Every structure is written in C-alpha cells, then in structure tokens.
MILUMSE-71306 format. One record per atom (N, C-alpha, C): residue in three letters; x, y, z. Coordinates in steps of 0.001 Angstrom, whole numbers, padded with zeros to 6 digits, always signed. Layout:
// residues N
alaXYZ;...
// end
This chain:
// residues 290
met+122622+105772+070776;met+122900+105066+069525;met+121790+105356+068522;thr+122177+105784+067342;thr+121191+106048+066293;thr+120683+104737+065712;thr+119383+104664+065507;thr+118790+103500+064848;thr+117973+103978+063661;tyr+117645+103022+062789;tyr+116925+103340+061565;tyr+115746+102389+061422;ser+114643+102919+060913;ser+113482+102073+060645;ser+113188+102088+059157;ala+112643+100964+058694;ala+112187+100847+057305;ala+110813+100191+057352;leu+109789+100917+056926;leu+108410+100457+057067;leu+107700+100453+055728;thr+106852+099445+055529;thr+106031+099373+054326;thr+104727+098667+054644;thr+103800+098686+053706;thr+102548+097941+053830;thr+102293+097175+052545;leu+101570+096059+052672;leu+101207+095252+051511;leu+100000+094403+051875;met+099383+093807+050867;met+098189+093006+051064;met+098546+091563+051408;gly+097858+091019+052421;gly+097923+089587+052676;gly+098956+089160+053699;glu+098551+088236+054570;glu+099431+087756+055637;glu+100611+086964+055081;asp+100363+086069+054127;asp+101444+085220+053605;asp+102542+086061+052978;ala+102138+087052+052173;ala+103130+087914+051523;ala+103897+088729+052563;ala+103187+089199+053589;ala+103842+089993+054629;ala+104856+089158+055396;glu+104478+087925+055742;glu+105407+087051+056465;glu+106634+086737+055605;ala+106402+086509+054326;ala+107521+086205+053427;ala+108458+087404+053293;leu+107889+088595+053210;leu+108721+089800+053131;leu+109524+089972+054418;gly+108902+089692+055548;gly+109622+089772+056817;gly+110818+088836+056854;glu+110636+087621+056353;glu+111741+086660+056308;glu+112851+087144+055364;ala+112457+087743+054249;ala+113452+088250+053308;ala+114253+089402+053919;leu+113602+090243+054706;leu+114293+091365+055341;leu+115376+090880+056309;glu+115123+089755+056955;glu+116090+089230+057920;glu+117400+088811+057262;lys+117379+088622+055944;lys+118578+088166+055231;lys+119371+089318+054623;leu+118942+090550+054861;leu+119643+091699+054294;leu+121021+091873+054929;asp+121882+092599+054226;asp+123187+092988+054743;asp+123329+094498+054529;pro+123389+095298+055571;pro+123421+094922+056990;pro+122086+094323+057446;ala+122195+093395+058383;ala+120992+092712+058880;ala+120258+093600+059878;pro+118938+093546+059875;pro+118180+094306+060873;pro+118315+093664+062260;val+118170+094479+063285;val+118194+093943+064656;val+116815+093443+065067;gly+115805+093781+064281;gly+114460+093306+064566;gly+113558+093512+063364;val+112602+092586+063190;val+111624+092671+062107;val+110244+092421+062708;gly+109273+093246+062334;gly+107913+093070+062826;gly+106926+092970+061675;val+105937+092092+061833;val+104881+091914+060828;val+103547+092011+061557;phe+102736+093001+061207;phe+101501+093251+061941;phe+100335+093503+060988;glu+099192+092942+061338;glu+097974+093253+060589;glu+097477+094625+060998;ile+097097+095438+060040;ile+096498+096735+060331;ile+095026+096500+060630;glu+094609+096818+061849;glu+093279+096434+062333;glu+092189+097392+061850;asp+092008+097461+060530;asp+090937+098313+059997;asp+090136+097588+058921;asp+090265+096259+058875;asp+089548+095428+057906;asp+089928+095713+056458;ser+091073+096345+056234;ser+091505+096654+054865;ser+092242+095488+054220;gly+092715+094534+055037;gly+093532+093449+054508;gly+094998+093789+054405;leu+095365+095027+054789;leu+096753+095460+054716;leu+097546+094971+055930;trp+098816+094695+055682;trp+099748+094321+056746;trp+100916+095291+056718;glu+101437+095613+057896;glu+102616+096468+057998;glu+103830+095600+058292;val+104901+095850+057567;val+106160+095139+057788;val+107226+096184+058079;gly+107936+095992+059181;gly+108961+096954+059560;gly+110245+096266+059957;ala+111367+096924+059690;ala+112673+096423+060091;ala+113435+097562+060754;tyr+114275+097203+061727;tyr+115019+098200+062490;tyr+116508+097868+062426;phe+117320+098893+062190;phe+118737+098715+061932;phe+119563+099626+062840;val+120799+099203+063140;val+121706+100053+063904;val+122713+100754+062989;glu+122627+100495+061695;glu+123391+101240+060703;glu+122485+101446+059490;pro+122779+102430+058649;pro+121870+102727+057539;pro+121575+101489+056689;pro+120307+101214+056417;pro+119978+100027+055615;pro+120306+100238+054147;asn+120374+099131+053426;asn+120639+099159+051990;asn+119329+099512+051283;glu+119189+100774+050912;glu+117919+101242+050353;glu+117661+100684+048957;val+118703+100344+048235;val+118500+099730+046917;val+117845+098359+047089;met+118345+097578+048047;met+117761+096257+048289;met+116340+096374+048830;leu+116084+097389+049636;leu+114719+097602+050123;leu+113765+097892+048960;glu+114256+098671+047997;glu+113431+098978+046822;glu+113158+097711+046016;val+114170+096876+045888;val+114012+095612+045153;val+112994+094714+045858;leu+113086+094618+047186;leu+112154+093774+047936;leu+110726+094307+047833;ala+110576+095611+047888;ala+109240+096187+047777;ala+108611+095841+046429;leu+109394+095925+045376;leu+108887+095580+044046;leu+108581+094087+043949;ala+109463+093263+044508;ala+109296+091808+044405;ala+108045+091331+045131;phe+107688+091987+046237;phe+106544+091547+047027;phe+105308+092433+046832;glu+105379+093323+045829;glu+104251+094208+045509;glu+103816+095011+046733;ala+104827+095518+047447;ala+104583+096359+048607;ala+104801+097820+048244;arg+104296+098707+049085;arg+104576+100124+048896;arg+106067+100360+049142;pro+106645+101400+048544;pro+108061+101686+048794;pro+108328+101847+050298;phe+109445+101340+050746;phe+109795+101461+052160;phe+110018+102923+052533;ala+109478+103304+053672;ala+109780+104618+054246;ala+110907+104411+055254;val+112060+104978+054963;val+113233+104809+055825;val+113407+106064+056665;ser+113552+105881+057963;ser+113681+107020+058876;ser+114836+106791+059840;glu+115494+107874+060198;glu+116510+107829+061249;glu+115821+108172+062564;leu+115949+107296+063537;leu+115248+107476+064807;leu+116161+108146+065821;pro+115678+109192+066486;pro+116521+109868+067478;pro+116803+108970+068672;asp+117919+109215+069309;asp+118327+108434+070480;asp+117609+108990+071708;ile+116403+108457+071969;ile+115557+108953+073056;ile+115191+107804+073975;asp+115239+108045+075265;asp+114722+107079+076235;asp+113206+107269+076255;trp+112504+106458+075435;trp+111072+106691+075253;trp+110274+106440+076520;val+110679+105470+077326;val+109948+105219+078564;val+110036+106428+079481;ala+111247+106984+079638;ala+111411+108167+080487;ala+110637+109348+079907;his+110666+109488+078588;his+109939+110583+077946;his+108439+110463+078190;val+107901+109262+078036;val+106473+109053+078238;val+106085+109304+079688;arg+106945+108880+080612;arg+106652+109109+082023;arg+106487+110591+082315;arg+107319+111416+081682;arg+107226+112853+081908;arg+105951+113432+081298;glu+105516+112859+080164;glu+104415+113461+079418;glu+103034+113000+079892;leu+102925+111804+080452;leu+101613+111275+080794;leu+101049+111945+082033;ala+099834+112442+081910;ala+099125+113013+083052;ala+098273+111921+083689;pro+097886+112089+084965;pro+097015+111094+085595;pro+095689+110964+084843;val+095074+109792+084989;val+093805+109510+084311;val+092752+109180+085358;glu+091576+109780+085222;glu+090448+109447+086082;glu+089431+108653+085280;ala+088991+107525+085842;ala+087965+106684+085225;ala+086980+106315+086326;gly+085986+107149+086518;gly+085065+106922+087618;gly+085792+107034+088945;arg+085712+105984+089760;arg+086361+105999+091069;arg+087864+105775+090987;phe+088362+105369+089809;phe+089768+104999+089678;phe+090622+106188+089226;phe+091809+106275+089803;phe+092773+107322+089476;phe+094084+106626+089157;val+094463+106635+087876;val+095663+105948+087411;val+096777+106983+087245;tyr+097918+106725+087875;tyr+098988+107726+087884;tyr+100355+107049+087872;gly+101370+107817+087492;gly+102751+107376+087605;gly+103365+107936+088870;ser+104505+107406+089259;ser+105123+107830+090519;ser+105435+109322+090535;his+105666+109920+089344;his+105966+111352+089279;his+104758+112211+089635;asp+103564+111597+089708;asp+102348+112338+090063;asp+101746+111859+091383;ala+102568+111263+092231;ala+102053+110723+093494;ala+101424+111796+094370;asp+101864+113035+094226;asp+101325+114115+095060;asp+099973+114622+094573;lys+099487+114082+093450;lys+098222+114555+092886;lys+097054+113610+093147;val+097274+112532+093887;val+096228+111527+094091;val+095141+112074+095008;pro+093880+112149+094542;pro+092794+112631+095393;pro+092478+111621+096495;ala+092097+112128+097643;ala+091827+111258+098790;ala+090614+110366+098573;asp+089691+110793+097716;asp+088449+110042+097543;asp+088470+109094+096349;lys+089649+108837+095772;lys+089748+107969+094601;lys+090481+106668+094951;val+090207+105635+094153;val+090962+104385+094243;val+092202+104560+093376;ala+093348+104684+094018;ala+094585+105010+093310;ala+095271+103760+092791;leu+095696+103809+091533;leu+096427+102710+090902;leu+097702+103283+090300;gln+098846+102897+090845;gln+100119+103385+090327;gln+100592+102457+089208;ile+100661+102991+088006;ile+101095+102235+086835;ile+102175+103044+086138;glu+103353+102470+086008;glu+104441+103170+085345;glu+104417+102892+083847;ala+104808+103891+083057;ala+104963+103686+081615;ala+106108+102715+081390;thr+105821+101597+080740;thr+106815+100545+080526;thr+106642+099979+079129;val+107312+098860+078894;val+107164+098183+077600;val+105875+097381+077522;ala+105125+097267+078604;ala+103843+096552+078581;ala+102712+097548+078377;phe+101651+097089+077699;phe+100527+097969+077363;phe+099587+098132+078549;gly+099104+099382+078729;gly+098048+099610+079705;gly+098401+100605+080786;thr+098451+101895+080434;thr+098678+102931+081437;thr+097396+103647+081815;gly+096290+103301+081143;gly+095024+103972+081414;gly+094738+105114+080467;his+095751+105559+079723;his+095562+106702+078834;his+094923+106312+077508;his+095187+105113+077045;his+094632+104681+075771;his+093127+104487+075901;gly+092396+104805+074826;gly+090937+104710+074875;gly+090421+103329+075223;thr+091190+102282+074881;thr+090726+100930+075185;thr+090794+100634+076679;thr+091917+100956+077302;thr+092062+100732+078748;thr+091105+101618+079520;leu+091009+102869+079119;leu+090092+103799+079775;leu+088656+103301+079666;gly+088274+102803+078489;gly+086913+102294+078300;gly+086614+101113+079203;cys+087590+100211+079369;cys+087391+099056+080256;cys+087246+099495+081707;leu+088082+100433+082133;leu+087995+100926+083511;leu+086655+101609+083767;arg+086211+102393+082822;arg+084928+103081+082979;arg+083773+102084+083015;ala+083849+101049+082171;ala+082798+100029+082169;ala+082758+099302+083501;phe+083930+098929+084022;phe+083982+098239+085316;phe+083471+099137+086434;asp+083842+100396+086399;asp+083373+101337+087421;asp+081847+101426+087433;arg+081233+101482+086256;arg+079762+101565+086190;arg+079127+100287+086740;leu+079701+099147+086398;leu+079159+097884+086893;leu+079301+097778+088406;phe+080441+098202+088927;phe+080646+098167+090375;phe+079664+099108+091072;glu+079458+100268+090502;glu+078500+101231+091056;glu+077094+100654+091078;ala+076797+099819+090084;ala+075463+099209+089996;ala+075320+097981+090894;gly+076391+097615+091606;gly+076289+096524+092570;gly+077012+095247+092206;leu+077729+095214+091070;leu+078448+094002+090682;leu+079559+093698+091682;arg+079587+092468+092183;arg+080639+092025+093101;arg+081090+090621+092700;pro+081835+090497+091620;pro+082257+089175+091138;pro+083211+088500+092116;ala+083051+087185+092238;ala+083922+086417+093135;ala+085160+085907+092421;arg+085073+085738+091106;arg+086205+085243+090316;arg+086367+086122+089088;val+087585+086619+088910;val+087864+087586+087845;val+089108+087139+087089;ala+089066+087250+085765;ala+090244+086987+084931;ala+090510+088198+084050;asp+091786+088538+083902;asp+092227+089608+082998;asp+093114+088935+081954;ile+092558+088701+080766;ile+093247+087951+079711;ile+093972+088930+078783;gly+095271+088742+078604;gly+096064+089711+077854;gly+096265+090954+078688;cys+096759+090773+079910;cys+096667+091807+080946;cys+097606+092987+080755;gly+098712+092836+080000;gly+099654+093949+079888;gly+100188+094343+081255;thr+099992+095591+081638;thr+100451+096077+082947;thr+099617+095546+084101;ala+098495+094891+083787;ala+097546+094360+084782;ala+096721+095450+085437;val+096592+096609+084795;val+095837+097706+085409;val+094385+097309+085670;leu+093783+096489+084796;leu+092387+096100+084994;leu+092257+095115+086152;ala+093171+094165+086226;ala+093169+093233+087353;ala+093403+093968+088662;leu+094274+094965+088649;leu+094550+095741+089853;leu+093332+096546+090281;ala+092608+097099+089304;ala+091384+097830+089635;ala+090394+096909+090339;ala+090257+095685+089827;ala+089351+094720+090456;ala+089835+094365+091854;ala+091137+094118+091997;ala+091674+093729+093303;ala+091507+094832+094333;ala+091578+096078+093886;ala+091493+097204+094806;ala+090116+097356+095436;val+089071+096896+094728;val+087713+097102+095247;val+086988+095792+095562;leu+087645+094663+095288;leu+087026+093356+095529;leu+087947+092526+096427;pro+088013+092842+097700;pro+088994+092198+098583;pro+088820+090689+098735;glu+087622+090163+098460;glu+087374+088732+098641;glu+087485+087939+097343;ala+087649+088613+096223;ala+087627+087932+094926;ala+088955+087244+094630;arg+088878+086152+093869;arg+090080+085540+093319;arg+090303+086148+091937;ile+091495+086700+091721;ile+091766+087453+090499;ile+093027+086910+089845;leu+092904+086531+088571;leu+094037+086042+087801;leu+094272+086963+086611;ala+095536+087227+086325;ala+095914+088070+085194;ala+096919+087306+084347;ser+096655+087184+083057;ser+097554+086422+082186;ser+097938+087224+080959;asp+099119+086932+080447;asp+099572+087543+079203;asp+100468+086545+078482;ile+100462+086616+077172;ile+101272+085711+076356;ile+102753+086097+076406;asp+103033+087333+076832;asp+104388+087882+076835;asp+104975+087815+078244;arg+106112+087136+078406;arg+106740+087008+079723;arg+107112+088362+080310;val+107561+089298+079458;val+107915+090627+079947;val+106699+091313+080562;ala+105540+091188+079909;ala+104320+091783+080449;ala+103964+091166+081796;val+104158+089859+081926;val+103865+089198+083205;val+104779+089743+084300;asp+106039+089954+083971;asp+106971+090525+084952;asp+106540+091938+085354;val+106108+092731+084364;val+105630+094084+084650;val+104379+094024+085528;ala+103478+093104+085196;ala+102251+092950+085985;ala+102580+092623+087436;glu+103507+091697+087638;glu+103884+091317+089001;glu+104483+092504+089754;ala+105289+093306+089062;ala+105872+094489+089696;ala+104786+095483+090090;asn+103794+095653+089228;asn+102713+096587+089539;asn+101849+096099+090693;val+101653+094799+090782;val+100918+094243+091933;val+101629+094624+093229;ala+102951+094470+093239;ala+103731+094786+094436;ala+103708+096282+094739;ile+103892+097102+093694;ile+103917+098554+093875;ile+102628+099056+094527;asn+101513+098434+094164;asn+100215+098882+094658;asn+099800+098202+095964;gly+100716+097475+096588;gly+100425+096857+097867;gly+099393+095756+097792;leu+099347+095062+096649;leu+098336+094027+096435;leu+098968+092640+096280;ala+100132+092472+096864;ala+100798+091172+096792;ala+099883+090086+097350;gly+099775+088990+096581;gly+098913+087889+096985;gly+097473+088037+096546;arg+097128+089179+095978;arg+095742+089421+095562;arg+095514+089131+094083;val+096567+089206+093279;val+096453+088955+091834;val+097484+087904+091456;glu+097029+086818+090835;glu+097931+085777+090345;glu+098289+086089+088895;cys+099564+086320+088627;cys+100021+086694+087290;cys+100613+085474+086591;leu+100120+085188+085397;leu+100473+083956+084692;leu+100889+084251+083259;glu+101815+083453+082745;glu+102151+083510+081324;glu+101302+082480+080604;ala+100446+082936+079705;ala+099537+082013+079012;ala+098977+082680+077771;ala+098689+081865+076782;ala+097948+082310+075599;ala+096476+082042+075864;gly+095683+083095+075910;gly+094264+082915+076217;gly+094079+082306+077591;phe+093312+081218+077660;phe+093046+080528+078928;phe+093918+079285+079109;ala+094987+079175+078295;ala+095779+077951+078281;ala+096766+077897+079445;his+096236+077771+080647;his+097053+077591+081839;his+096217+076814+082854;pro+096795+075826+083529;pro+096013+075022+084476;pro+095308+075844+085550;leu+095942+076905+086036;leu+095313+077713+087079;leu+094106+078480+086556;leu+094167+078901+085301;leu+093009+079589+084710;leu+091828+078634+084577;ala+092110+077374+084228;ala+091039+076378+084139;ala+090496+076046+085523;glu+091391+075931+086489;glu+090981+075571+087844;glu+090074+076625+088472;ala+090360+077913+088210;ala+089598+078991+088841;ala+088248+079251+088167;ala+088039+078715+086981;ala+086773+078933+086271;ala+085625+078233+087003;pro+084383+078664+086797;pro+083956+079712+085871;pro+084089+081103+086490;tyr+084242+082105+085623;tyr+084472+083473+086060;tyr+083189+084302+085993;asp+083027+085133+086996;asp+081899+086076+087006;asp+082185+087301+086154;leu+083491+087599+085982;leu+083898+088754+085185;leu+085208+088431+084498;ile+085267+088717+083192;ile+086491+088531+082423;ile+086786+089825+081670;phe+087998+090339+081837;phe+088487+091452+081023;phe+089307+090874+079877;ala+089183+091473+078700;ala+090087+091134+077587;ala+090263+092389+076741;asn+091354+093057+076967;asn+091673+094280+076221;asn+092831+093937+075296;ile+092484+093349+074133;ile+093531+092865+073234;ile+093306+093427+071825;leu+092953+092616+070855;leu+092709+093059+069486;leu+091510+092311+068919;lys+090960+092829+067853;lys+089764+092233+067249;lys+089948+090750+066922;gly+091020+090406+066220;gly+091221+089015+065815;gly+091261+088056+066990;pro+092144+088292+067968;pro+092169+087408+069137;pro+090863+087400+069925;leu+090175+088528+069997;leu+088895+088560+070707;leu+087892+087615+070053;ile+087837+087634+068733;ile+086910+086752+068021;ile+087329+085288+068186;glu+088638+085020+068079;glu+089124+083646+068253;glu+088839+083117+069656;leu+088850+084006+070641;leu+088652+083600+072032;leu+087185+083453+072421;ala+086256+083835+071553;ala+084841+083825+071926;ala+084383+082476+072478;pro+084670+081341+071814;pro+084248+080055+072389;pro+084872+079773+073749;ala+086147+080116+073918;ala+086809+079904+075206;ala+086217+080818+076275;met+085859+082023+075893;met+085197+082930+076843;met+083889+082306+077332;ala+083129+081758+076399;ala+081860+081128+076770;ala+082094+079928+077672;ala+083157+079180+077411;ala+083445+077988+078211;ala+083915+078331+079619;his+084541+079493+079792;his+085122+079847+081084;his+084284+080860+081870;ala+083265+081428+081263;ala+082407+082382+081966;ala+081272+081652+082669;ala+080921+082115+083851;ala+079799+081539+084588;ala+078492+081945+083916;pro+077422+081175+084087;pro+076113+081624+083600;pro+075783+082986+084205;gly+075433+083921+083352;gly+075193+085280+083818;gly+076453+086090+084001;gly+077615+085484+083705;gly+078884+086184+083846;gly+079048+087258+082786;leu+079904+088224+083082;leu+080118+089361+082189;leu+081529+089333+081615;val+081659+089822+080399;val+082974+090060+079812;val+083049+091521+079398;ile+084179+092135+079680;ile+084452+093504+079252;ile+085552+093421+078208;leu+085239+093819+076990;leu+086143+093646+075858;leu+086536+094992+075271;ser+087805+095127+074907;ser+088237+096292+074141;ser+089509+095930+073400;gly+090159+096962+072856;gly+091271+096732+071952;gly+090787+096734+070518;leu+089533+097147+070314;leu+088942+097108+068978;leu+088485+098493+068553;leu+088593+098734+067267;leu+088123+099988+066695;leu+086606+100006+066633;val+086053+101216+066595;val+084599+101378+066487;val+084054+100586+065298;val+084779+100601+064179;val+084300+099916+062975;val+084373+098398+063109;gln+085068+097905+064135;gln+085195+096465+064337;gln+084226+095931+065385;ala+083543+096815+066075;ala+082718+096396+067211;ala+081617+095421+066798;glu+080952+095665+065690;glu+079830+094816+065295;glu+080289+093383+065018;ala+081465+093231+064430;ala+081972+091884+064154;ala+082269+091143+065447;val+082808+091838+066436;val+083096+091207+067723;val+081797+090864+068441;ile+080844+091770+068422;ile+079544+091505+069051;ile+078897+090270+068436;ala+078942+090175+067110;ala+078334+089027+066423;ala+079002+087718+066837;ala+080331+087739+066984;ala+081046+086515+067381;ala+080635+086061+068768;tyr+080373+087001+069661;tyr+079992+086645+071031;tyr+078505+086295+071126;glu+077686+086931+070330;glu+076275+086541+070301;glu+076129+085112+069787;ala+077029+084695+068916;ala+076979+083336+068370;ala+077287+082269+069418;val+077902+082681+070556;val+078201+081719+071624;val+077452+082092+072907;ala+076256+082664+072708;ala+075279+082868+073794;ala+075577+084045+074715;phe+076310+085043+074229;phe+076438+086295+074972;phe+075471+087318+074394;ser+075069+088262+075204;ser+074235+089370+074726;ser+074885+090684+075134;leu+074799+091677+074268;leu+075406+092976+074525;leu+074640+093704+075621;gln+075363+094155+076635;gln+074765+094917+077732;gln+075023+096412+077585;ser+076214+096771+077146;ser+076521+098188+076949;ser+077716+098327+076024;arg+077831+099498+075467;arg+078941+099821+074573;arg+079284+101287+074750;glu+080577+101583+074836;glu+081023+102974+074898;glu+082116+103172+073867;asp+081942+104181+073027;asp+082946+104533+072037;asp+083718+105756+072533;leu+085027+105601+072641;leu+085895+106700+073049;leu+086833+106999+071895;gly+086552+108070+071171;gly+087327+108349+069971;gly+087092+107250+068951;glu+088164+106629+068481;glu+088039+105574+067478;glu+087947+104182+068088;trp+087904+104092+069426;trp+087921+102801+070113;trp+086611+102496+070798;ser+086270+101205+070872;ser+085055+100749+071534;ser+085390+099877+072729;ala+084527+099957+073748;ala+084582+099031+074881;ala+083199+098414+075014;leu+083149+097075+075113;leu+081898+096340+075123;leu+081738+095600+076444;val+080504+095544+076917;val+080148+094674+078051;val+079101+093703+077542;leu+079399+092396+077659;leu+078471+091357+077212;leu+078209+090388+078347;lys+077012+089780+078330;lys+076595+088880+079399;lys+076309+087497+078829;lys+076807+086474+079522;lys+076549+085119+079079;lys+075155+084685+079518;ala+074429+084045+078643;ala+073063+083619+078947;ala+073079+082635+080096;
// end
C-alpha cells in the first residue's frame, strides 16, 4: 500500500502542537500525526503527517502559512517492509566483550564474545546507533575495571539491549528494564527470552522511575538511560534519588553539543563526570553519585 508523508518545521512547542491538531482535521485525514522537538537546541519542532491517499496540498500550504511553518515537503513512500529490510542490512556490532547480532548472523558469533541477539524491530536499540554503542562500550570498560553492581536499572530500555548486556555478565544482580511504550516492553520481554535470560530481567511499563518495583529495588549501583537530552535533564533529580551513594549512571541519547547541558544538570544533583566518549555526533556519559 502506498503511503504519503507531509513534513515541516516551525518554531515553538505550542505552535507545533497546534499545527499537529489542525492536521488531524484535514480531508483526507492523516492516519498518523507526529510532533517532535529537533534535539539541536535550535528551538525548531518537526511536524509530520502520514496519509494513505494523496494529501490536499493546497490545505497544507494554507496551514503552513497560518502557523508560520516552512512549506510542507510531501513525499510518496515506497511500499517496503522496513523491518525486514533493516534486518538484511544490519551487520553485527562489537562493543568490547559484547557482540550484538540478528538471527540472520547467528553463524558469525565469535566463541570468545558475550553474544546478544537483538532483532531489528519497532523498538529502539540494536547496538548500531552511536548512543547504544557508546553505552555498551562504557559498560564494558567499567566491567573490565572491576565494576560488579548488585542492582541495575535500564530506564527507557527500548529493546533492552543494555539490560541484557548486564544480565549476561552479572548473574547475581537484580536487573529491571522499563520503558514508557508498551510495545517496547513487549519487545524487551521477547529479547529476554530469545537470549535465554528468562527471570533475569524484569521488564516494566513506566515513565522514568514511576513504578512500585523500580522504587522497591532502589538504590541502584548502576543505571542506564539512553533516551534524549530533555528527559535526561528532567530525570536528574530522580536519578539522584534512586542511585546508591557512589552509584554510576551511563547516559546517552544526546548529541555532542548537548553533553555539557546534561553534565551540568547532573552535577547540580551531586553527580560528577567520570568519563565521556563521543561517537560521531553522539555522546555517552558516565557519572558517579557523591
């Protein structure tokens, strides 16, 4: 089935949300509308709508003018099974001792690596993105240096690849993985089973630490959060409240240009920067609670 996208950018969250609501009232109506902040500190927001029949481009032009947005870029999207396509294209990833692969590469797993089977799905985190890779590399270095956390949380877990990495090398640790998206939690649970780690990772639907089990298991010796700059900064006080004294947090999902703002937010709640690795345009941070 052919689908169509219409994308634009404009300044300000309120205007972007209002434009998104206006798009939902178009005829033909879109099957989905998305409003996202562009994470580059520009103040720009992206608004997109998706249609199963050609959109009314005259009305799109009117809406763009009314909301002082850039003209909509309308595209016809090919009928592609993107998950299957990505599965074919993704090569295995090595991050220190960890080897992240899809089932199509099962014959390539080295005997001396900790293998993590993660399928390309609608949940984020196959190990290929610089943010996930940076977190895995940071954890590998800490483990090599002797870190053996007893309690681990993966906040915004996506596929749960980070929680699985911890479970694979920390057989005695209690490990919880949470995501705000129910679909991601289902994917995480499937990946736990695929990797033979049933019962080792508790997968929860929660925003941040807002789940009774996450509160019960605190304080944590290690917390992963591979999300976005805004949520990372908002979560800083909760991270401090749930981390053990001397506990570590591994943070990513942020651009290199955003790293200093995130570091400052965590220093304000008694964390200190231990290490930072920039991979392309992405940063991964390790911070320690005083």
